[in-house]
PyMOL CGO cylinders between C-alpha atoms (Angstrom):
from pymol import cmd
from pymol.cgo import CYLINDER

trace = [
    CYLINDER, -16.99, -23.67, -9.32, -18.53, -23.92, -5.88, 0.3, 1, 1, 1, 1, 1, 1,
    CYLINDER, -18.53, -23.92, -5.88, -16.91, -24.99, -2.61, 0.3, 1, 1, 1, 1, 1, 1,
    CYLINDER, -16.91, -24.99, -2.61, -17.47, -28.66, -3.38, 0.3, 1, 1, 1, 1, 1, 1,
    CYLINDER, -17.47, -28.66, -3.38, -15.57, -28.43, -6.65, 0.3, 1, 1, 1, 1, 1, 1,
    CYLINDER, -15.57, -28.43, -6.65, -15.84, -30.89, -9.54, 0.3, 1, 1, 1, 1, 1, 1,
    CYLINDER, -15.84, -30.89, -9.54, -15.98, -34.72, -9.35, 0.3, 1, 1, 1, 1, 1, 1,
    CYLINDER, -15.98, -34.72, -9.35, -15.39, -35.12, -5.63, 0.3, 1, 1, 1, 1, 1, 1,
    CYLINDER, -15.39, -35.12, -5.63, -12.73, -32.33, -5.42, 0.3, 1, 1, 1, 1, 1, 1,
    CYLINDER, -12.73, -32.33, -5.42, -12.72, -29.38, -3.06, 0.3, 1, 1, 1, 1, 1, 1,
    CYLINDER, -12.72, -29.38, -3.06, -13.25, -26.08, -4.82, 0.3, 1, 1, 1, 1, 1, 1,
    CYLINDER, -13.25, -26.08, -4.82, -10.97, -24.36, -2.30, 0.3, 1, 1, 1, 1, 1, 1,
    CYLINDER, -10.97, -24.36, -2.30, -7.92, -26.75, -1.99, 0.3, 1, 1, 1, 1, 1, 1,
    CYLINDER, -7.92, -26.75, -1.99, -8.38, -28.95, -5.05, 0.3, 1, 1, 1, 1, 1, 1,
    CYLINDER, -8.38, -28.95, -5.05, -7.92, -32.01, -2.88, 0.3, 1, 1, 1, 1, 1, 1,
    CYLINDER, -7.92, -32.01, -2.88, -10.07, -35.06, -3.04, 0.3, 1, 1, 1, 1, 1, 1,
    CYLINDER, -10.07, -35.06, -3.04, -13.19, -34.52, -0.87, 0.3, 1, 1, 1, 1, 1, 1,
    CYLINDER, -13.19, -34.52, -0.87, -14.61, -37.16, 1.46, 0.3, 1, 1, 1, 1, 1, 1,
    CYLINDER, -14.61, -37.16, 1.46, -18.08, -36.99, 2.94, 0.3, 1, 1, 1, 1, 1, 1,
    CYLINDER, -18.08, -36.99, 2.94, -17.18, -37.92, 6.49, 0.3, 1, 1, 1, 1, 1, 1,
    CYLINDER, -17.18, -37.92, 6.49, -14.31, -38.77, 8.83, 0.3, 1, 1, 1, 1, 1, 1,
    CYLINDER, -14.31, -38.77, 8.83, -15.00, -42.53, 8.61, 0.3, 1, 1, 1, 1, 1, 1,
    CYLINDER, -15.00, -42.53, 8.61, -14.43, -42.45, 4.81, 0.3, 1, 1, 1, 1, 1, 1,
    CYLINDER, -14.43, -42.45, 4.81, -11.16, -40.61, 5.37, 0.3, 1, 1, 1, 1, 1, 1,
    CYLINDER, -11.16, -40.61, 5.37, -10.01, -43.15, 7.95, 0.3, 1, 1, 1, 1, 1, 1,
    CYLINDER, -10.01, -43.15, 7.95, -10.64, -45.97, 5.45, 0.3, 1, 1, 1, 1, 1, 1,
    CYLINDER, -10.64, -45.97, 5.45, -8.36, -44.16, 2.96, 0.3, 1, 1, 1, 1, 1, 1,
    CYLINDER, -8.36, -44.16, 2.96, -5.69, -43.61, 5.64, 0.3, 1, 1, 1, 1, 1, 1,
    CYLINDER, -5.69, -43.61, 5.64, -5.87, -47.32, 6.56, 0.3, 1, 1, 1, 1, 1, 1,
    CYLINDER, -5.87, -47.32, 6.56, -5.46, -48.33, 2.90, 0.3, 1, 1, 1, 1, 1, 1,
    CYLINDER, -5.46, -48.33, 2.90, -2.49, -45.93, 2.54, 0.3, 1, 1, 1, 1, 1, 1,
    CYLINDER, -2.49, -45.93, 2.54, -0.80, -47.39, 5.66, 0.3, 1, 1, 1, 1, 1, 1,
    CYLINDER, -0.80, -47.39, 5.66, -1.35, -50.92, 4.35, 0.3, 1, 1, 1, 1, 1, 1,
    CYLINDER, -1.35, -50.92, 4.35, 0.10, -50.00, 0.96, 0.3, 1, 1, 1, 1, 1, 1,
    CYLINDER, 0.10, -50.00, 0.96, 3.17, -48.49, 2.63, 0.3, 1, 1, 1, 1, 1, 1,
    CYLINDER, 3.17, -48.49, 2.63, 3.59, -51.56, 4.82, 0.3, 1, 1, 1, 1, 1, 1,
    CYLINDER, 3.59, -51.56, 4.82, 3.34, -53.96, 1.86, 0.3, 1, 1, 1, 1, 1, 1,
    CYLINDER, 3.34, -53.96, 1.86, 5.73, -51.90, -0.24, 0.3, 1, 1, 1, 1, 1, 1,
    CYLINDER, 5.73, -51.90, -0.24, 8.26, -51.95, 2.64, 0.3, 1, 1, 1, 1, 1, 1,
    CYLINDER, 8.26, -51.95, 2.64, 8.03, -55.71, 3.03, 0.3, 1, 1, 1, 1, 1, 1,
    CYLINDER, 8.03, -55.71, 3.03, 8.28, -56.24, -0.74, 0.3, 1, 1, 1, 1, 1, 1,
    CYLINDER, 8.28, -56.24, -0.74, 11.15, -53.72, -0.92, 0.3, 1, 1, 1, 1, 1, 1,
    CYLINDER, 11.15, -53.72, -0.92, 9.28, -51.56, -3.45, 0.3, 1, 1, 1, 1, 1, 1,
    CYLINDER, 9.28, -51.56, -3.45, 8.64, -47.83, -3.63, 0.3, 1, 1, 1, 1, 1, 1,
    CYLINDER, 8.64, -47.83, -3.63, 5.23, -46.46, -2.47, 0.3, 1, 1, 1, 1, 1, 1,
    CYLINDER, 5.23, -46.46, -2.47, 3.87, -43.04, -3.25, 0.3, 1, 1, 1, 1, 1, 1,
    CYLINDER, 3.87, -43.04, -3.25, 1.16, -43.12, -0.52, 0.3, 1, 1, 1, 1, 1, 1,
    CYLINDER, 1.16, -43.12, -0.52, 2.05, -40.53, 2.10, 0.3, 1, 1, 1, 1, 1, 1,
    CYLINDER, 2.05, -40.53, 2.10, -1.32, -39.72, 3.74, 0.3, 1, 1, 1, 1, 1, 1,
    CYLINDER, -1.32, -39.72, 3.74, -1.03, -39.79, 7.56, 0.3, 1, 1, 1, 1, 1, 1,
    CYLINDER, -1.03, -39.79, 7.56, -3.98, -37.88, 8.90, 0.3, 1, 1, 1, 1, 1, 1,
    CYLINDER, -3.98, -37.88, 8.90, -7.37, -36.41, 8.07, 0.3, 1, 1, 1, 1, 1, 1,
    CYLINDER, -7.37, -36.41, 8.07, -8.88, -32.95, 8.71, 0.3, 1, 1, 1, 1, 1, 1,
    CYLINDER, -8.88, -32.95, 8.71, -12.17, -31.15, 8.27, 0.3, 1, 1, 1, 1, 1, 1,
    CYLINDER, -12.17, -31.15, 8.27, -12.15, -28.43, 5.59, 0.3, 1, 1, 1, 1, 1, 1,
    CYLINDER, -12.15, -28.43, 5.59, -14.16, -25.38, 6.43, 0.3, 1, 1, 1, 1, 1, 1,
    CYLINDER, -14.16, -25.38, 6.43, -14.10, -24.30, 2.74, 0.3, 1, 1, 1, 1, 1, 1,
    CYLINDER, -14.10, -24.30, 2.74, -16.06, -27.26, 1.32, 0.3, 1, 1, 1, 1, 1, 1,
    CYLINDER, -16.06, -27.26, 1.32, -17.40, -28.81, 4.64, 0.3, 1, 1, 1, 1, 1, 1,
    CYLINDER, -17.40, -28.81, 4.64, -15.86, -32.11, 3.69, 0.3, 1, 1, 1, 1, 1, 1,
    CYLINDER, -15.86, -32.11, 3.69, -12.85, -34.12, 4.83, 0.3, 1, 1, 1, 1, 1, 1,
    CYLINDER, -12.85, -34.12, 4.83, -9.39, -34.35, 3.30, 0.3, 1, 1, 1, 1, 1, 1,
    CYLINDER, -9.39, -34.35, 3.30, -6.28, -36.41, 3.87, 0.3, 1, 1, 1, 1, 1, 1,
    CYLINDER, -6.28, -36.41, 3.87, -2.78, -34.95, 4.19, 0.3, 1, 1, 1, 1, 1, 1,
    CYLINDER, -2.78, -34.95, 4.19, 0.78, -36.09, 4.47, 0.3, 1, 1, 1, 1, 1, 1,
    CYLINDER, 0.78, -36.09, 4.47, 1.47, -33.25, 6.86, 0.3, 1, 1, 1, 1, 1, 1,
    CYLINDER, 1.47, -33.25, 6.86, 1.85, -34.26, 10.49, 0.3, 1, 1, 1, 1, 1, 1,
    CYLINDER, 1.85, -34.26, 10.49, 0.19, -32.07, 13.07, 0.3, 1, 1, 1, 1, 1, 1,
    CYLINDER, 0.19, -32.07, 13.07, 2.49, -29.33, 14.18, 0.3, 1, 1, 1, 1, 1, 1,
    CYLINDER, 2.49, -29.33, 14.18, 3.24, -28.76, 17.86, 0.3, 1, 1, 1, 1, 1, 1,
    CYLINDER, 3.24, -28.76, 17.86, 1.29, -25.88, 19.46, 0.3, 1, 1, 1, 1, 1, 1,
    CYLINDER, 1.29, -25.88, 19.46, 3.14, -22.63, 19.57, 0.3, 1, 1, 1, 1, 1, 1,
]
cmd.load_cgo(trace, "trace")
């Protein structure tokens, strides 16, 4: 399996691969909206994505639930 993986997945991380940052930002916006709606409806939500990053392995973009760490 190459760096782009199968069916939109990264061959390095196994995460869903997005073609550009704009596409990632749309997904992050949808995740934030889902979290907001679940909070207002008092329901559980599994969406945890909070930021995007460029993957040097597949040259695509991924989302993550990890917040950026403070510089050391």
